[in-house]
VMD Tcl script that draws the C-alpha trace (Angstrom):
set ca {
  {74.09 22.79 -15.77}
  {73.61 20.27 -13.06}
  {74.63 16.43 -13.20}
  {72.07 14.20 -14.28}
  {71.29 11.22 -11.99}
  {71.19 8.15 -13.97}
  {68.74 4.86 -13.44}
  {69.09 1.82 -15.38}
  {65.83 0.04 -16.38}
  {65.02 -3.60 -17.87}
  {61.16 -4.11 -19.42}
  {60.19 -2.04 -16.96}
  {62.25 -2.10 -13.94}
  {65.25 -1.23 -12.25}
  {67.83 -2.69 -12.25}
  {68.94 -1.96 -8.71}
  {67.43 -5.75 -7.45}
  {69.01 -7.62 -9.73}
  {71.80 -9.20 -8.56}
  {73.55 -10.03 -11.74}
  {73.71 -6.81 -13.28}
  {75.84 -3.99 -12.32}
  {75.02 -0.28 -13.42}
  {77.88 2.11 -12.72}
  {76.95 5.56 -13.99}
  {76.39 5.64 -17.63}
  {77.76 2.02 -17.60}
  {75.95 -1.81 -17.14}
  {77.88 -4.94 -16.45}
  {75.88 -8.30 -16.71}
  {77.77 -10.32 -14.73}
  {76.24 -13.67 -14.85}
  {73.69 -13.41 -18.18}
  {70.46 -15.09 -17.81}
  {67.22 -15.60 -20.66}
  {65.20 -13.21 -18.04}
  {67.44 -10.52 -19.27}
  {66.32 -10.12 -22.92}
  {63.72 -7.63 -23.60}
  {64.25 -3.49 -23.46}
  {67.24 -2.21 -21.67}
  {65.90 1.79 -21.02}
  {68.56 4.71 -19.52}
  {67.30 7.95 -18.09}
  {69.70 10.81 -16.99}
  {67.39 13.88 -15.44}
  {68.27 16.66 -13.42}
  {66.33 19.80 -12.13}
  {65.79 21.08 -15.74}
  {65.22 17.85 -17.97}
  {64.86 14.08 -18.06}
  {65.96 12.44 -21.57}
  {66.24 7.76 -21.82}
  {67.45 6.52 -24.55}
  {66.90 2.23 -25.42}
  {67.76 -0.72 -27.01}
  {66.65 -4.45 -27.71}
  {68.63 -6.43 -25.60}
  {68.40 -10.13 -26.72}
  {70.05 -13.52 -25.13}
  {71.23 -16.39 -26.85}
  {72.29 -19.79 -24.78}
  {76.16 -20.53 -25.66}
  {76.83 -23.63 -27.73}
  {77.61 -26.47 -25.54}
  {80.67 -27.55 -27.58}
  {82.44 -24.31 -26.80}
  {82.36 -25.54 -22.68}
  {83.83 -28.51 -23.18}
  {86.44 -27.80 -25.57}
  {89.25 -26.38 -22.78}
  {90.58 -30.10 -22.81}
  {91.49 -30.15 -25.94}
  {91.63 -26.18 -26.01}
  {96.07 -26.74 -24.22}
  {97.13 -29.51 -26.33}
  {96.02 -27.89 -29.52}
  {95.94 -24.52 -29.33}
  {96.11 -23.21 -32.87}
  {93.04 -25.38 -33.80}
  {91.43 -24.66 -30.62}
  {91.66 -20.90 -31.34}
  {90.41 -21.58 -34.86}
  {87.52 -23.67 -33.27}
  {86.25 -20.53 -31.20}
  {86.60 -18.39 -34.31}
  {84.27 -20.41 -35.94}
  {82.00 -20.61 -33.12}
  {81.72 -16.58 -32.74}
  {81.45 -16.40 -36.31}
  {78.35 -19.24 -36.14}
  {76.77 -17.18 -32.63}
  {76.94 -13.54 -34.53}
  {75.00 -15.03 -37.69}
  {72.54 -12.74 -39.03}
  {69.32 -14.11 -39.69}
  {66.74 -12.30 -42.37}
  {63.18 -10.98 -41.43}
  {60.68 -13.32 -42.67}
  {58.96 -12.76 -45.84}
  {56.70 -9.55 -45.17}
  {52.51 -9.96 -45.56}
  {50.44 -7.00 -46.89}
  {47.10 -6.50 -46.46}
  {45.11 -3.29 -48.02}
  {44.33 0.10 -46.02}
  {42.60 2.04 -48.85}
  {42.74 2.48 -52.14}
  {46.56 4.01 -51.92}
  {48.25 2.36 -48.84}
  {48.86 -1.02 -47.49}
  {50.43 -2.76 -44.40}
  {53.34 -4.70 -44.52}
  {54.08 -6.86 -41.89}
  {56.81 -9.29 -40.76}
  {58.70 -11.45 -38.36}
  {62.32 -12.19 -37.15}
  {63.33 -15.27 -35.59}
  {64.26 -16.03 -31.97}
  {67.48 -17.21 -32.20}
  {69.50 -14.13 -34.05}
  {72.92 -13.70 -32.39}
  {73.03 -9.71 -32.55}
  {70.26 -6.77 -31.90}
  {68.66 -5.04 -34.49}
  {68.82 -1.62 -34.33}
  {66.07 -0.80 -37.27}
  {64.23 -2.18 -40.00}
  {64.03 -1.24 -43.76}
  {60.84 -1.53 -46.05}
  {61.10 -1.65 -49.79}
  {58.69 -1.76 -52.30}
  {58.25 -1.86 -56.10}
  {55.87 -1.05 -58.92}
  {55.55 -3.80 -61.20}
  {52.82 -2.58 -63.92}
  {48.98 -2.16 -63.78}
  {47.32 -5.19 -62.75}
  {45.24 -5.31 -65.83}
  {47.83 -5.09 -68.11}
  {48.04 -8.49 -70.15}
  {51.75 -8.23 -70.61}
  {53.90 -10.86 -68.56}
  {56.19 -8.71 -65.98}
  {58.91 -10.19 -64.85}
  {60.76 -9.86 -61.41}
  {64.00 -9.03 -62.37}
  {65.31 -5.48 -62.61}
  {62.73 -4.01 -60.35}
  {62.99 -0.46 -59.17}
  {62.82 -0.61 -55.72}
  {61.99 2.58 -53.40}
  {63.18 2.56 -50.00}
  {60.65 4.60 -46.69}
  {62.61 7.23 -45.20}
  {61.35 5.71 -41.59}
  {64.17 4.19 -39.42}
  {61.51 1.77 -37.80}
  {62.26 0.41 -34.35}
  {63.22 -2.92 -33.86}
  {60.58 -4.11 -31.82}
  {57.46 -2.73 -34.63}
  {56.94 -4.97 -37.04}
  {54.39 -3.44 -39.11}
  {54.58 -0.34 -41.98}
  {52.51 1.43 -43.66}
  {53.61 2.59 -47.17}
  {51.17 5.21 -48.51}
  {50.95 6.87 -52.17}
  {50.74 3.72 -54.33}
  {48.45 3.56 -57.24}
  {45.57 1.97 -57.43}
  {44.87 -1.70 -59.45}
  {48.90 -2.11 -59.62}
  {51.14 -4.71 -58.92}
  {53.86 -4.59 -56.42}
  {56.47 -6.24 -54.62}
  {57.48 -5.74 -50.67}
  {60.98 -6.79 -49.06}
  {62.28 -5.80 -45.44}
  {65.65 -4.94 -44.73}
  {67.00 -5.63 -40.71}
  {69.97 -3.39 -39.90}
  {72.24 -5.04 -36.79}
  {74.52 -3.83 -34.13}
  {77.08 -4.08 -36.09}
  {76.06 -2.43 -39.21}
  {75.27 -4.88 -41.60}
  {71.70 -6.19 -42.98}
  {69.84 -8.81 -43.66}
  {67.10 -8.71 -46.20}
  {63.84 -10.80 -46.24}
  {62.68 -12.79 -49.19}
  {60.40 -10.99 -51.43}
  {56.53 -10.89 -50.99}
  {54.16 -12.31 -53.60}
  {53.16 -10.07 -56.21}
  {50.17 -7.75 -54.14}
  {47.55 -6.47 -56.34}
  {45.95 -3.02 -55.03}
  {42.42 -3.23 -55.35}
  {40.25 -0.01 -55.79}
  {37.61 -0.49 -53.76}
  {34.13 0.83 -55.18}
  {32.90 3.98 -53.78}
  {29.52 2.40 -52.68}
  {31.07 -0.49 -51.88}
  {30.67 -0.78 -47.79}
  {34.02 -2.24 -45.82}
  {32.63 -5.63 -44.93}
  {34.50 -5.81 -41.83}
  {33.64 -5.36 -38.27}
  {34.76 -2.04 -36.62}
  {36.02 -3.08 -33.14}
  {36.21 -0.52 -30.79}
  {38.34 -0.04 -27.68}
  {36.42 -0.53 -24.55}
  {39.67 0.38 -21.66}
  {42.85 1.29 -21.52}
  {45.32 -0.19 -18.59}
  {48.12 1.37 -17.55}
  {50.40 -1.21 -16.67}
  {53.78 0.73 -16.01}
  {55.58 3.94 -17.16}
  {56.42 2.06 -20.56}
  {53.58 -0.26 -20.98}
  {49.77 -0.35 -21.54}
  {47.30 -2.81 -22.09}
  {44.75 -2.28 -24.24}
  {41.06 -3.97 -24.45}
  {38.40 -3.91 -27.18}
  {35.30 -5.68 -28.28}
  {34.15 -6.74 -31.35}
  {29.99 -6.91 -32.36}
  {29.20 -10.21 -34.35}
  {30.55 -10.78 -37.84}
  {30.43 -12.90 -40.79}
  {33.44 -12.14 -42.67}
  {36.99 -14.42 -41.81}
  {39.54 -12.12 -39.43}
  {43.26 -12.83 -39.41}
  {44.40 -10.34 -36.94}
  {43.76 -6.67 -35.45}
  {46.58 -3.75 -36.10}
  {46.36 -1.29 -32.56}
  {47.24 1.93 -33.86}
  {49.16 4.32 -31.31}
  {51.34 7.62 -31.04}
  {51.56 10.96 -28.46}
  {48.83 12.55 -28.37}
  {51.19 15.52 -28.32}
  {52.36 14.45 -31.58}
  {51.54 16.14 -34.46}
  {50.31 14.59 -38.34}
  {48.84 10.99 -38.57}
  {52.37 8.59 -37.67}
  {50.95 6.29 -36.15}
  {53.04 3.40 -34.85}
  {51.38 -0.02 -35.31}
  {51.21 -3.27 -32.90}
  {50.12 -6.62 -34.89}
  {47.74 -9.22 -33.17}
  {47.37 -12.60 -34.58}
  {44.16 -14.35 -34.42}
  {40.39 -13.19 -34.31}
  {39.56 -14.60 -31.09}
  {41.62 -12.26 -29.42}
  {40.85 -9.27 -26.61}
  {43.12 -7.48 -25.49}
  {47.18 -6.83 -25.81}
  {49.77 -5.00 -23.93}
  {51.63 -2.43 -26.11}
  {55.46 -1.87 -24.70}
  {58.51 0.43 -25.49}
  {56.29 3.51 -24.57}
  {57.71 6.80 -23.26}
  {56.84 7.32 -19.45}
  {54.32 9.77 -18.38}
  {52.68 10.25 -21.50}
  {49.09 10.46 -22.89}
  {48.93 8.46 -26.45}
  {45.29 8.23 -29.05}
  {44.95 4.60 -29.42}
  {42.89 3.49 -32.67}
  {41.73 -0.08 -33.49}
  {41.47 -2.19 -37.31}
  {40.72 -5.59 -38.08}
  {42.22 -7.06 -41.15}
  {42.26 -10.22 -42.97}
  {44.62 -11.37 -46.10}
  {42.60 -8.89 -48.58}
  {41.88 -6.08 -46.45}
  {41.79 -3.80 -42.94}
  {38.74 -2.75 -41.12}
  {37.87 1.29 -40.94}
  {39.39 2.68 -37.72}
  {37.81 2.43 -34.34}
  {36.63 5.76 -32.60}
  {40.23 6.90 -30.86}
  {41.05 6.27 -27.02}
  {43.35 8.14 -24.48}
  {45.59 6.03 -22.50}
  {48.81 7.29 -20.63}
  {51.66 5.52 -18.88}
  {52.95 5.95 -15.35}
  {55.15 8.50 -13.29}
  {58.68 6.87 -13.41}
  {58.64 6.04 -9.86}
  {62.27 5.04 -9.86}
  {63.77 8.57 -10.63}
  {64.66 10.81 -7.99}
  {62.35 13.41 -5.97}
  {64.17 16.49 -8.32}
  {63.14 15.22 -11.38}
  {59.86 14.13 -10.61}
  {59.66 17.79 -9.21}
  {61.07 19.24 -12.57}
  {58.17 17.32 -14.30}
  {55.61 18.61 -11.94}
  {56.67 21.96 -12.48}
  {57.10 21.67 -15.74}
  {53.22 20.98 -16.36}
  {52.37 23.47 -13.70}
  {54.27 25.81 -15.98}
  {52.51 24.84 -19.00}
  {49.27 25.01 -17.86}
  {50.04 28.16 -16.27}
  {51.20 29.25 -20.10}
  {47.91 28.42 -21.77}
  {45.83 30.02 -18.62}
  {47.92 33.26 -19.85}
  {47.69 32.96 -22.86}
  {43.74 32.46 -22.88}
  {43.48 35.62 -20.10}
  {46.05 37.71 -23.30}
  {43.82 36.67 -25.65}
  {40.58 37.76 -23.64}
  {42.21 41.00 -22.81}
  {42.97 41.81 -26.42}
  {39.57 41.13 -27.46}
  {38.09 43.36 -24.54}
  {40.50 45.92 -25.67}
  {39.50 45.95 -29.20}
  {35.28 45.91 -28.27}
  {36.35 48.93 -26.38}
  {38.05 51.21 -28.64}
  {35.09 50.12 -31.12}
  {33.26 50.97 -28.56}
  {35.14 54.24 -28.06}
  {34.75 55.46 -31.94}
  {31.70 54.61 -32.31}
  {30.41 56.48 -29.25}
  {32.76 59.37 -30.60}
  {31.19 59.62 -34.07}
  {27.22 59.37 -32.69}
  {28.51 62.55 -30.60}
  {29.19 64.29 -34.24}
  {26.39 63.40 -36.11}
  {24.39 64.61 -32.92}
  {26.24 67.82 -32.68}
  {25.96 68.76 -36.31}
  {22.30 67.71 -35.95}
  {22.33 70.06 -33.64}
  {23.60 72.55 -35.66}
  {22.00 72.13 -38.79}
  {18.55 72.48 -37.11}
  {19.81 76.08 -35.51}
  {20.50 77.00 -38.97}
  {16.65 76.03 -39.90}
  {15.08 77.97 -37.27}
  {13.45 81.40 -38.60}
  {15.99 84.36 -39.14}
  {15.69 88.19 -40.72}
  {16.61 87.41 -44.33}
  {20.01 89.84 -45.00}
  {18.05 90.44 -48.66}
  {14.55 91.30 -47.47}
  {13.51 93.31 -45.35}
  {12.01 92.71 -41.65}
  {8.65 93.81 -40.05}
  {7.98 94.84 -36.87}
  {4.73 96.45 -36.20}
  {3.55 96.46 -39.44}
  {6.73 98.44 -40.20}
  {9.58 97.85 -42.82}
  {12.94 97.57 -41.55}
  {15.67 98.17 -43.12}
  {18.41 96.08 -41.14}
  {18.70 93.77 -38.85}
  {20.69 95.90 -36.24}
  {17.99 97.66 -33.80}
  {20.09 100.52 -30.95}
  {18.51 101.29 -28.25}
  {19.63 104.79 -26.48}
  {18.18 107.21 -24.67}
  {16.84 109.85 -25.61}
  {18.66 113.20 -25.58}
  {16.12 115.22 -25.36}
  {13.88 113.82 -22.86}
  {15.86 116.09 -20.33}
  {14.59 119.10 -22.20}
  {10.83 118.33 -23.46}
  {9.51 115.58 -21.08}
  {11.85 115.67 -18.03}
  {11.78 111.90 -18.26}
  {14.72 110.27 -18.37}
  {13.20 107.02 -19.00}
  {11.69 107.53 -22.05}
  {13.15 105.52 -24.73}
  {13.22 106.76 -29.14}
  {12.89 105.11 -31.88}
  {14.85 107.27 -34.25}
  {15.12 106.68 -37.99}
  {12.27 104.32 -37.73}
  {9.68 107.28 -38.26}
  {11.06 108.05 -41.40}
  {10.97 104.67 -42.08}
  {7.25 104.55 -41.07}
  {6.47 107.33 -43.49}
  {8.76 106.04 -46.36}
  {7.00 103.01 -46.29}
  {3.64 103.80 -45.35}
  {0.75 103.81 -47.65}
  {-0.73 106.65 -48.80}
  {-3.47 108.33 -46.41}
  {-6.39 110.25 -47.05}
  {-6.37 114.68 -47.29}
  {-7.68 114.71 -43.70}
  {-5.80 111.94 -42.29}
  {-2.84 113.75 -43.71}
  {-3.22 117.13 -42.34}
  {-0.92 117.41 -39.34}
  {-2.05 119.86 -36.95}
  {0.30 122.85 -35.61}
  {1.39 121.09 -32.33}
  {1.75 117.99 -33.97}
  {4.24 119.76 -36.95}
  {6.55 121.55 -33.67}
  {6.69 117.86 -32.14}
  {7.93 116.32 -35.36}
  {10.63 118.84 -36.09}
  {11.70 118.04 -32.69}
  {12.05 114.76 -33.71}
  {13.21 114.91 -37.12}
  {15.90 117.60 -35.82}
  {17.01 115.38 -33.14}
  {17.36 112.05 -35.77}
  {19.54 114.48 -37.84}
  {21.85 115.28 -35.00}
  {22.16 111.57 -33.25}
  {21.47 108.75 -35.98}
  {24.13 107.97 -37.83}
  {23.07 106.86 -41.64}
  {22.22 103.41 -42.51}
  {21.77 102.33 -38.72}
  {18.49 101.94 -36.65}
  {18.41 103.14 -33.28}
  {15.51 103.05 -30.90}
}
mol new
graphics top color blue
foreach p $ca { graphics top sphere $p radius 0.5 }
foreach p [lrange $ca 0 end-1] q [lrange $ca 1 end] { graphics top cylinder $p $q radius 0.2 }
display resetview
């Protein structure tokens, strides 16, 4: 992969313009430490493939004045001076615990744990851990002891810039205690004093939350790691101790909001730091007091700025990535639409084929219901019954001999059928003349010679 370009930022600003700081690749040197160097230190590594970053919290403490005045005695008493330096170093690295946590109810099974840290700690804090212990039912008459409590630890490592955390899955109408651990850069830790007993009261179903919901009115982008939140509260009569600002990246799934605490009921704006560059956030707000917190305000969107100090190719890579994501969404949408159209076309094809088959079957069935000669019964033609269904027409073989007319056609065997099925006639009608007898003999003779048995010929 291409070698990354390294960039350093202190409190959102590049260290290149700071004469007291020297940044060489992945190393940074503070040649002269000042109080303004305290804050959030970030390192960015970027190439044409991706951009990654890491941040730490930097705290600055003034050196003891005794250490500056010690050199005169250090040379005359080197061993004693060395012992004093060790004592000063130990004193300058004294670990300070977080303050006693304050608890606020969020709902029937969730509380917010808040704490602070002193300003004179000597080592940076890596993260916080929150523990809680269940004491027992609040309405129980038993006198509980705080000794031998079974402490549970929340799994999340809380960032050093966050000093509020939600504990969920608690039992309503139970008593709890809480405490906070600060884990320092040397992997040592200090725990806070235990909180007071907290009664997690169950709110009645029909009871309305009395605290006001303060909607966020505006989100202002400060730089690539900070945004300023503005809100406005309606008129209220309940006392308010402060506000919780809940925020998380908009692309992150779940409900794992980070929380910033704003003290004071008259505050209407707050700056959130330590954010990711060029990232959209979901932000919502709650008011709170010592007993409970309000409902959430509607979610407001905010976005941090693009890191302007990144190399051009890194910016181009980010833009290309965003463009690629957009094209991917378009391609997925088109593919989905195409698939739907294909399904519709296939269904329409099968329905059309089925309709054609039904139509063909209907026509065939209709043709079968047309009048056909019955094989079992005998057909009738001109009042005469025909024994068969097949009628063959041939030339009269006797036409040349008798009639001299080759166009005369003769229905053979029909006369016999007519005679066979003819009703009995009267004697006067049935007396043939000699001439008729002579012609009938000829016709009979022709029929016997040319007509096969079982066929009708015309």
